[in-house]
C-alpha positions, -999 to 999 in steps of 0.1 A, spaced: 274 316 50 273 293 80 294 302 110 322 278 119 312 256 147 333 257 179 346 223 188 332 212 222 356 218 251 368 187 270 363 188 308 394 191 328 384 160 348 365 130 335 329 133 347 328 96 351 357 97 375 340 124 396 307 105 396 325 73 407 342 91 436 310 107 448 291 75 445 316 53 464 320 79 492 284 90 496 264 59 486 289 30 488 263 2 489 246 14 458 279 21 441 294 -13 449 263 -30 434 269 -9 402 306 -17 402 299 -54 406 282 -56 372 306 -34 353 331 -46 327 366 -36 336 402 -47 333 431 -43 356 446 -18 331 415 3 330 411 3 367 446 17 371 449 41 342 414 56 346 412 57 384 440 45 406 468 64 388 449 96 390 437 95 426 469 81 439 487 112 427 468 135 451 487 128 482 523 129 468 516 161 448 499 179 477 526 168 502 553 179 478 538 214 475 528 217 511 562 205 524 580 231 503 557 261 510 547 253 546 573 230 561 564 217 596 599 222 610 610 255 596 634 244 568 619 225 539 636 194 525 656 199 494 634 199 463 652 169 450 646 149 481 610 159 483 605 151 447 620 117 451 599 109 481 568 120 462 576 97 432 584 67 454 553 73 475 532 74 444 547 43 429 545 23 461 509 34 466 500 18 433 520 -13 442 501 -16 475 468 -15 457 479 -41 432 492 -64 460 460 -59 479 440 -70 449 462 -102 447 456 -108 484 418 -104 481 417 -128 451 439 -154 468 419 -154 500 384 -155 484 382 -193 479 393 -199 516 362 -181 527 337 -196 503 341 -169 477 348 -169 440 383 -163 427 382 -135 401 413 -113 396 394 -83 380 367 -83 407 394 -84 434 412 -55 418 379 -35 417 376 -40 454 412 -30 460 412 1 438 378 16 447 381 9 485 413 30 484 393 61 473 390 77 508 426 71 516 437 88 484 413 117 488 426 127 523 460 132 507 448 167 498 454 177 534 491 175 526 488 210 511 487 222 547 509 199 568 493 212 601 460 196 590 478 162 585 458 148 615 427 149 594 442 121 573 424 99 599 393 104 577 410 80 553 400 52 577 367 53 558 384 31 533 382 2 557 344 6 556 344 7 518 365 -25 519 341 -41 543 312 -34 521 328 -43 488 346 -76 497 317 -99 502 296 -84 474 321 -86 446 339 -117 457 306 -136 465 316 -145 500 288 -159 522 276 -135 549 287 -158 578 323 -157 565 325 -121 554 338 -108 588 367 -133 589 375 -125 552 376 -88 560 398 -92 591 424 -114 575 425 -91 544 430 -60 566 457 -76 587 477 -86 556 470 -52 540 483 -34 571 515 -55 572 521 -45 536 514 -9 543 538 -8 573 565 -22 551 559 4 524 557 32 549 591 21 564 606 22 529 594 57 523 604 68 558 639 54 553 643 74 521 630 105 537 653 101 567 684 96 545 677 130 528 673 147 562 706 133 575 723 142 542 709 177 544 721 181 580 755 169 571 758 193 542 747 222 565 773 212 590 800 211 564 791 245 549 786 261 583 749 267 577 754 288 547 
């Protein structure tokens, strides 16, 4: 009698995802060259990569804010959950809009317009910014989020390679893309901040009404 075979266990995290993260962070030039020749769709870039990594920051901040609040009293779980969801959704919107910006600007700098290649640049360059979201678990370490600036370097490397922009125009392309991207990020941060402030004010008002009980 043959023994029943045990079905292979599926890894908790896709090894391809881990390999891509390691590659883009540790060997970005080599990884961008590999990404340049890969087949992808906007859907696959988001479902297999962006939607997973973009969740790191909101989830960690939600947990850290409830367990280790910076200012003594944590925000209500409903408010914190809403901010996490909004932050997550707007992060994905920001990446998508950045992809549109990258694609729209490419011809102006001698590059090739290609929506999928542009979305590759947007999605994978965001990797560092998403990874530092893990520091949200310990709010006091929030200053380390500055490491997310490495995403600018990833963008700098990926833009000319994937969008086929001549070397003499690559810097200008990068600068204009960053400026427009930052404006977009400030708007998104203002939206999230406004939502957070509304819950803080509402919480303070409720505390005043109930006498702090």
